C-alpha positions as CSV (number, residue, x, y, z in Angstrom):
1,M,-0.4,0.1,-0.3
2,S,2.9,2.0,0.9
3,I,4.5,2.0,-2.6
4,A,1.6,2.5,-4.3
5,S,0.5,5.5,-2.5
6,L,3.9,7.1,-3.5
7,A,3.8,6.3,-7.2
8,D,3.1,9.4,-8.5
9,V,4.7,11.6,-6.1
10,T,6.3,15.1,-6.9
11,F,9.5,15.5,-5.0
12,T,9.1,19.2,-4.5
13,P,7.2,21.2,-1.0
14,Y,3.8,21.3,-1.6
15,W,4.0,25.1,-0.2
16,L,6.2,26.2,-2.9
17,E,4.4,25.2,-5.3
18,D,1.8,27.7,-4.9
19,P,0.9,29.7,-8.3
20,G,1.1,32.8,-6.2
21,R,4.8,32.9,-5.5
22,P,6.2,36.0,-6.6
23,A,9.0,36.6,-8.8
24,A,12.6,36.3,-7.9
25,R,13.9,39.7,-6.6
26,A,17.3,40.9,-8.1
27,P,20.5,40.2,-6.2
28,L,22.7,42.6,-4.3
29,T,25.4,44.4,-6.9
30,G,27.5,47.3,-5.8
31,E,27.6,48.8,-2.6
32,L,24.9,50.3,-0.2
33,T,25.0,51.5,3.3
34,C,22.2,51.2,5.7
35,D,21.2,51.4,9.5
36,L,20.3,48.0,9.7
37,A,21.0,44.9,8.1
38,V,19.0,41.5,7.9
39,V,20.4,38.5,6.5
40,G,18.0,35.9,5.8
41,G,14.8,35.7,4.2
42,G,12.9,33.5,6.2
43,Y,10.8,34.0,9.5
44,S,13.2,35.0,11.7
45,G,14.9,38.0,9.1
46,L,11.5,39.1,7.7
47,W,10.1,39.7,11.2
48,T,13.2,41.8,12.0
49,A,13.1,44.0,9.2
50,L,9.2,44.3,9.7
51,I,9.2,45.1,13.4
52,A,12.1,47.3,12.6
53,K,10.2,49.3,10.4
54,E,7.5,49.5,12.7
55,R,9.2,50.6,15.5
56,N,11.1,53.4,13.5
57,P,10.0,54.0,10.4
58,G,12.8,56.5,9.4
59,L,15.4,53.5,10.0
60,D,17.2,52.5,6.7
61,V,16.8,48.7,6.2
62,V,18.2,46.1,3.9
63,L,17.7,42.7,4.0
64,V,19.4,39.8,1.9
65,E,18.7,36.0,1.5
66,G,20.8,33.7,-0.5
67,D,18.4,32.0,-2.3
68,R,14.7,33.2,-2.7
69,I,12.8,34.3,0.4
70,G,11.2,31.5,2.2
71,H,13.2,28.7,0.7
72,A,14.4,27.0,3.5
73,A,12.5,25.7,6.8
74,S,10.3,29.2,6.6
75,G,8.6,27.2,3.5
76,R,8.7,23.8,4.1
77,N,7.6,23.2,7.4
78,G,4.1,21.9,8.4
79,G,2.5,25.5,8.9
80,F,2.0,25.3,12.9
81,C,2.3,28.6,14.7
82,A,2.6,28.1,18.0
83,A,1.7,30.6,21.0
84,S,4.8,28.1,22.7
85,L,8.2,29.9,23.0
86,T,9.8,26.9,24.8
87,H,9.2,24.2,22.3
88,G,5.9,22.9,24.1
89,L,5.0,22.7,28.1
90,G,7.1,19.9,29.3
91,N,10.5,21.5,27.9
92,G,9.6,25.1,29.7
93,L,8.6,22.9,33.1
94,R,12.0,21.0,33.0
95,R,13.9,24.2,32.0
96,W,12.5,27.1,33.3
97,P,9.9,26.5,35.6
98,D,9.7,29.5,37.9
99,E,9.4,31.4,34.8
100,L,7.3,29.2,32.4
101,G,4.6,31.6,33.5
102,E,6.0,34.9,32.0
103,L,7.0,33.0,28.7
104,E,3.8,31.4,28.3
105,R,2.1,35.2,28.7
106,L,5.0,36.6,26.4
107,G,4.0,33.8,24.0
108,A,0.4,34.4,24.1
109,E,1.2,38.1,22.7
110,N,3.4,37.1,20.5
111,L,0.9,35.1,18.7
112,A,-1.7,37.8,18.8
113,A,0.6,40.0,17.5
114,I,1.3,37.9,14.4
115,E,-2.7,37.4,13.8
116,A,-3.3,41.2,14.4
117,S,-0.1,41.8,11.8
118,L,-1.6,39.8,9.0
119,R,-4.7,41.7,9.3
120,R,-2.8,45.0,9.2
121,Y,-0.8,44.2,6.2
122,E,-3.5,42.0,4.7
123,I,-1.5,38.7,4.4
124,D,-3.4,35.8,3.0
125,C,-1.7,32.7,4.2
126,D,-4.9,30.9,5.4
127,F,-4.4,31.3,9.0
128,E,-7.0,29.3,11.0
129,R,-6.7,29.8,14.9
130,T,-7.9,25.8,15.1
131,G,-5.6,25.1,18.2
132,E,-3.7,21.7,18.5
133,L,-4.6,18.4,19.8
134,D,-2.0,16.1,21.1
135,V,-2.8,12.1,20.7
136,A,-1.5,9.0,22.9
137,T,-0.4,6.3,20.7
138,E,0.7,4.1,23.6
139,P,-0.3,3.6,27.4
140,H,1.7,5.2,29.3
141,H,0.9,8.5,27.0
142,V,-2.4,8.6,28.1
143,A,-1.0,9.7,32.1
144,Q,1.5,12.0,30.3
145,L,-1.3,13.9,28.5
146,R,-3.3,14.1,31.3
147,A,-0.8,15.8,33.9
148,H,0.3,18.2,31.2
149,A,-3.4,19.3,30.5
150,A,-3.5,20.1,34.6
151,A,-0.5,21.7,34.2
152,A,-1.5,23.8,31.4
153,R,-4.8,24.6,33.6
154,R,-2.8,25.8,36.4
155,L,-1.2,28.2,33.7
156,G,-4.3,29.6,32.5
157,A,-4.7,27.7,29.3
158,D,-7.9,26.8,27.5
159,V,-6.8,22.8,27.4
160,D,-8.8,20.1,27.6
161,F,-7.6,16.2,28.1
162,L,-9.9,14.1,25.6
163,D,-10.5,10.2,26.9
164,A,-10.8,7.8,23.8
165,D,-14.6,8.0,23.4
166,A,-14.4,12.0,23.5
167,L,-11.3,11.6,21.2
168,R,-12.8,9.8,18.7
169,G,-15.8,12.3,18.6
170,E,-12.7,14.7,16.9
171,I,-10.7,12.5,14.8
172,D,-11.5,8.8,14.2
173,S,-8.2,6.5,14.5
174,P,-7.6,3.0,16.0
175,R,-4.5,3.9,16.8
176,F,-5.3,7.1,19.1
177,L,-6.6,6.4,22.8
178,A,-6.4,10.3,24.2
179,G,-5.8,13.5,23.5
180,M,-4.9,16.8,24.9
181,W,-6.9,19.6,23.2
182,D,-5.1,23.3,23.7
183,R,-8.0,25.4,21.8
184,D,-6.0,28.6,21.7
185,G,-2.4,27.8,21.6
186,T,-1.7,27.1,18.0
187,A,-2.8,28.3,14.7
188,L,-2.4,27.1,10.9
189,L,-1.2,28.4,8.1
190,H,0.4,28.3,4.9
191,P,3.7,28.7,5.7
192,A,5.3,29.9,2.4
193,R,2.4,32.5,2.0
194,L,3.7,34.1,5.2
195,T,7.0,34.2,3.9
196,W,5.9,36.3,0.6
197,G,3.3,38.4,2.0
198,L,5.8,39.5,5.0
199,A,8.5,40.4,2.0
200,A,5.4,42.5,0.4
201,A,4.9,44.3,3.5
202,C,8.2,45.0,4.2
203,E,8.9,46.6,0.6
204,R,5.6,48.6,1.5
205,L,7.2,50.2,4.5
206,G,10.4,50.8,2.6
207,V,12.8,47.7,3.0
208,R,14.8,47.0,0.5
209,V,14.7,43.0,-0.2
210,F,17.5,41.3,-2.4
211,E,17.3,37.6,-3.4
212,G,20.1,35.7,-4.4
213,S,22.9,37.2,-2.1
214,R,24.3,34.7,-0.4
215,V,26.3,36.7,2.6
216,E,30.3,35.2,2.2
217,R,31.7,37.0,5.4
218,L,31.0,40.0,7.9
219,V,34.0,41.9,9.0
220,R,33.9,45.5,11.0
221,E,34.4,48.5,9.2
222,G,34.7,51.7,10.8
223,A,31.8,52.1,12.8
224,G,30.1,49.6,11.3
225,V,29.9,46.1,9.8
226,A,30.3,45.1,6.3
227,L,28.5,42.4,4.9
228,H,30.3,40.7,1.6
229,T,27.9,38.9,-0.9
230,A,28.4,36.3,-3.8
231,A,27.5,37.0,-7.3
232,G,24.2,36.1,-8.3
233,N,24.0,32.9,-6.0
234,T,20.4,31.2,-5.9
235,A,21.3,27.6,-5.1
236,G,22.3,27.6,-1.5
237,N,22.9,29.3,1.7
238,T,22.1,32.4,3.2
239,A,25.1,32.4,5.4
240,G,28.5,30.6,4.2
241,K,32.5,31.2,4.5
242,S,33.6,33.6,7.1
243,G,37.0,33.8,5.3
244,N,39.2,35.7,3.4
245,G,39.1,37.4,-0.1
246,N,35.8,38.6,-1.9
247,T,33.8,36.5,-4.0
248,G,32.3,39.7,-6.1
249,G,28.9,40.3,-5.9
250,G,27.8,43.0,-3.8
251,K,29.0,44.8,-0.6
252,L,26.6,46.0,2.4
253,V,28.0,48.4,5.1
254,A,25.5,49.1,7.8
255,G,25.4,50.3,11.4
256,K,24.2,47.5,12.8
257,V,23.2,43.7,12.1
258,A,20.9,40.9,12.4
259,L,21.5,37.8,11.9
260,G,18.4,35.6,10.4
261,T,20.4,32.5,9.4
262,N,19.3,29.5,11.3
263,V,20.5,26.3,10.5
264,F,23.2,27.5,7.9
265,P,26.6,28.5,9.1
266,S,26.2,31.4,11.5
267,L,28.8,34.4,10.1
268,L,29.4,34.3,14.0
269,R,32.0,31.4,14.1
270,R,31.6,31.1,17.8
271,T,27.9,30.4,18.1
272,R,28.5,27.2,15.2
273,A,28.8,24.8,17.9
274,Y,25.4,25.5,19.5
275,V,23.2,24.4,16.1
276,V,23.5,21.3,14.3
277,P,21.2,20.5,11.2
278,V,18.8,17.8,11.7
279,Y,16.7,16.8,8.6
280,D,12.9,16.6,8.8
281,Y,10.4,15.3,5.9
282,A,6.5,15.5,5.1
283,L,4.3,14.0,2.6
284,V,1.0,15.7,1.8
285,T,-2.3,13.4,0.1
286,E,-4.2,14.6,-2.8
287,P,-7.5,16.3,-1.8
288,L,-9.7,14.2,0.4
289,T,-13.4,13.3,-1.2
290,E,-16.4,14.2,1.3
291,A,-16.8,10.5,2.0
292,Q,-12.9,10.3,3.3
293,R,-13.6,13.4,5.0
294,E,-16.2,12.0,6.5
295,S,-14.7,8.9,7.5
296,I,-12.4,10.8,9.8
297,G,-14.0,13.4,11.4
298,W,-11.5,16.0,11.9
299,R,-14.0,18.6,11.8
300,N,-12.7,21.3,13.7
301,R,-9.4,20.9,11.7
302,Q,-6.6,21.0,14.6
303,G,-3.2,20.5,14.3
304,M,-2.5,17.4,15.4
305,S,0.9,15.9,16.8
306,D,1.1,12.0,18.4
307,C,3.4,11.7,21.8
308,G,6.2,9.6,21.3
309,N,10.0,10.6,20.8
310,Q,9.8,10.1,17.6
311,F,6.6,11.6,16.7
312,H,4.5,12.4,13.6
313,Y,2.5,15.9,13.2
314,F,-0.4,16.1,10.7
315,R,-3.2,18.5,9.3
316,L,-5.3,19.2,7.4
317,T,-4.7,22.2,4.3
318,R,-7.6,24.5,2.8
319,D,-7.8,22.3,0.0
320,H,-8.7,19.5,2.1
321,R,-5.1,17.3,1.8
322,I,-3.6,16.2,5.0
323,L,0.0,17.1,5.4
324,W,1.9,13.8,7.4
325,G,5.4,14.6,8.7
326,G,8.0,13.8,11.3
327,Y,9.3,10.5,13.0
328,D,12.7,10.3,11.3
329,A,15.2,13.0,12.6
330,V,18.2,12.9,10.4
331,Y,21.6,14.2,11.5
332,H,24.9,13.8,8.9
333,F,27.7,13.4,10.1
334,G,29.8,16.6,9.9
335,G,26.8,18.8,10.0
336,K,26.6,19.8,6.5
337,V,23.7,21.5,5.0
338,R,23.2,20.3,1.8
339,K,20.4,20.1,-1.3
340,S,20.9,15.9,-1.6
341,Y,19.7,15.3,2.2
342,E,16.4,17.1,1.2
343,H,15.2,14.0,0.2
344,R,14.8,10.3,1.9
345,P,12.6,7.9,-0.2
346,A,13.5,5.5,3.4
347,T,11.9,7.7,4.8
348,Y,9.0,8.7,2.8
349,G,8.0,5.2,2.3
350,K,8.0,4.8,6.3
351,L,6.0,7.8,6.7
352,A,3.7,6.4,3.9
353,E,3.6,3.1,6.1
354,Q,2.4,4.7,9.3
355,F,0.0,6.7,7.4
356,F,-2.0,4.1,6.6
357,L,-1.8,2.4,10.2
358,A,-3.1,5.8,11.7
359,F,-6.2,5.8,8.9
360,P,-6.6,2.2,7.6
361,Q,-10.2,3.7,6.5
362,L,-7.8,6.1,3.7
363,D,-6.7,2.9,1.8
364,G,-6.5,3.8,-1.8
365,L,-5.4,7.8,-1.2
366,R,-2.4,8.7,-2.5
367,F,0.8,11.1,-2.0
368,T,1.4,14.1,-4.4
369,H,4.2,15.3,-2.6
370,A,7.0,14.5,-0.9
371,W,9.9,16.6,0.9
372,G,12.7,17.2,3.4
373,G,14.5,19.9,5.2
374,A,16.9,21.1,7.8
375,I,15.8,22.1,11.2
376,D,18.3,24.1,13.6
377,T,18.5,22.4,16.6
378,C,19.9,23.2,19.7
379,T,20.3,21.1,22.6
380,R,18.0,23.1,24.6
381,F,15.1,23.0,21.7
382,S,14.1,26.0,21.6
383,A,16.0,29.6,20.3
384,F,18.8,31.0,22.2
385,F,20.3,35.1,21.8
386,G,22.9,37.1,21.7
387,T,25.3,39.8,20.3
388,G,28.9,39.9,18.8
389,H,30.8,43.0,17.4
390,G,30.5,45.0,20.3
391,G,26.9,44.7,20.1
392,R,26.7,45.7,16.2
393,V,25.5,42.3,15.7
394,A,22.7,40.1,17.2
395,Y,21.3,36.3,16.5
396,A,18.7,34.2,17.1
397,A,19.2,30.4,16.2
398,G,18.2,26.8,17.5
399,F,14.2,27.0,17.5
400,T,14.2,23.1,16.7
401,G,11.5,22.9,14.3
402,L,8.8,24.9,16.7
403,G,9.5,28.7,14.9
404,V,7.0,29.5,13.0
405,G,5.6,31.5,15.8
406,A,8.5,31.8,17.9
407,T,10.9,33.7,15.1
408,R,8.6,36.9,15.7
409,F,9.5,36.7,19.4
410,G,13.4,36.2,18.2
411,A,13.1,39.2,15.9
412,E,12.0,41.1,19.3
413,V,14.5,40.2,21.1
414,M,17.3,40.9,18.4
415,L,16.4,44.2,18.1
416,D,15.7,44.8,21.6
417,L,19.8,43.7,21.8
418,L,21.0,46.0,19.3
419,E,18.8,49.0,20.8
420,G,20.5,47.9,24.4
421,A,16.8,47.5,25.8
422,D,15.9,46.7,29.0
423,T,12.5,44.4,28.8
424,A,10.5,41.8,29.6
425,R,11.6,39.7,27.0
426,T,15.9,40.3,27.9
427,R,15.2,40.1,31.6
428,T,14.2,36.4,31.3
429,R,16.6,33.6,31.9
430,M,15.6,32.3,28.4
431,V,17.1,34.8,26.7
432,R,19.9,35.4,29.2
433,E,21.3,32.0,29.2
434,R,22.4,29.9,26.2
435,P,22.4,26.2,26.3
436,L,25.2,24.1,26.2
437,P,27.3,23.5,22.6
438,F,27.3,20.2,20.7
439,P,30.7,18.5,20.9
440,P,33.2,18.1,18.0
441,E,32.9,15.4,15.6
442,P,33.3,12.5,15.9
443,V,31.6,12.7,19.3
444,R,28.9,14.9,17.9
445,W,27.7,12.0,15.7
446,A,28.0,8.9,17.7
447,G,26.0,11.0,20.7
448,V,23.4,12.1,18.4
449,Q,23.1,8.4,17.2
450,L,23.3,7.0,20.7
451,T,20.5,9.2,21.8
452,R,18.3,8.7,18.9
453,Q,18.5,5.2,19.7
454,A,17.9,5.7,23.2
455,M,14.7,7.4,22.5
456,I,13.7,4.8,20.2
457,S,14.0,2.2,23.2
458,A,11.9,4.4,25.4
459,D,9.4,4.8,22.6
460,A,9.3,0.8,22.5
461,N,9.2,0.0,26.6
462,G,6.5,2.1,28.0
463,G,8.7,5.5,28.0
464,R,11.0,4.5,30.4
465,R,14.4,6.0,29.8
466,N,17.2,4.3,30.1
467,L,20.7,5.8,31.7
468,W,22.1,7.7,29.0
469,L,19.1,9.9,28.7
470,R,18.5,10.4,32.1
471,A,22.0,11.5,32.2
472,M,21.4,13.8,29.3
473,D,18.5,15.1,30.9
474,K,20.7,15.7,34.0
475,I,23.0,18.1,32.6
476,G,20.0,19.5,30.0
477,F,21.3,18.2,26.7
478,G,18.8,17.0,24.5
479,F,18.0,16.3,21.2
480,D,14.4,16.4,19.2
481,S,13.1,17.0,15.9
């Protein structure tokens, strides 16, 4: 069944095939100056440029992207826009229990601000405030969900625990044993349209946007910072080498710089040990018929994920397809970001097989799209922040797959840091502290593989974490998709 279902699949992100994708913008050529340079045309960079102009309309802002706007993680994700800034309640409770209430408040404000911006700039990205439903697929998940629901309610969240019968009223699957419905903490959207809409809004406010302008190096120049870009590059990274020699292309001299490069090698070399690229994969089905939709329920269209260490995330699109992704989280030795890693037939087959175990009533449904992409993973699973070059350069990275919403918060933090502002955001421990760095190779690769196998074993053994995982928990070192 899984092989037949993939027979006609297109190996490209469903979102990026949208006919509304704008034409490519010109690359940076020659030399320009500006007040603020933003590196990266994904969510981090776009929100930073937009908010910078909102804070100070007279600020001269230039954004440079190495490929196309939204071509990487921002155009390849599942479109789950969550309020959580901590990669979920459980991770927040483990790492910042004393300030989790404040982080949840800031996250809720951030999601509300995203929704308000979409209205203000008339960005049509299929935004739906559906909430998210986490489902138990193993008996030990049920107690875990019940405890998480109680903790969320204590923090004021609109969360319900659903037993098997109540869950079946929301979605019909023989695999799902219970659920936790966070009714207000997640919205679904079309991720690529969000990037295109943000870029257009930035330009309306006066931001100059250049594509095909990969930044090769960043150096201090006078009272500012100079960015040197490669000539006409549209095939690769937003950020790359920090060695010597210009490769042609353009030069951008800025008073301050915000780095939204995330999974790509940072232009601040000392921060590179804090992020590794982990590859995640997804499938999208053909549109479901009315009878197929009736067979699974799902009338409230929640975003969904299951509770395994190797978990699936899944959702409905506006045109009644199902996006089904996750499970495999693949790290390649050396931590390179390569186009060849974006497709993995073995994972596509595995995902298709698991899909029909969850929804046997959809037997015969075919997948139309399959793709992968790199996630900027750090050891604490949620973003970290900082500055360099005497406070002239700020960065946010390490969102670990939950950045559709949190990147806007990260943009605010970067701008706060560049301004030297004391805000509710910059006062949090989450912003002030860094995660543990990953060790160098080959220890890094061995550690990731050992952790991944231990997580698989925990899923198969009632959630029991072995000595290795308990040690990783104790020191705050993690690995997640």
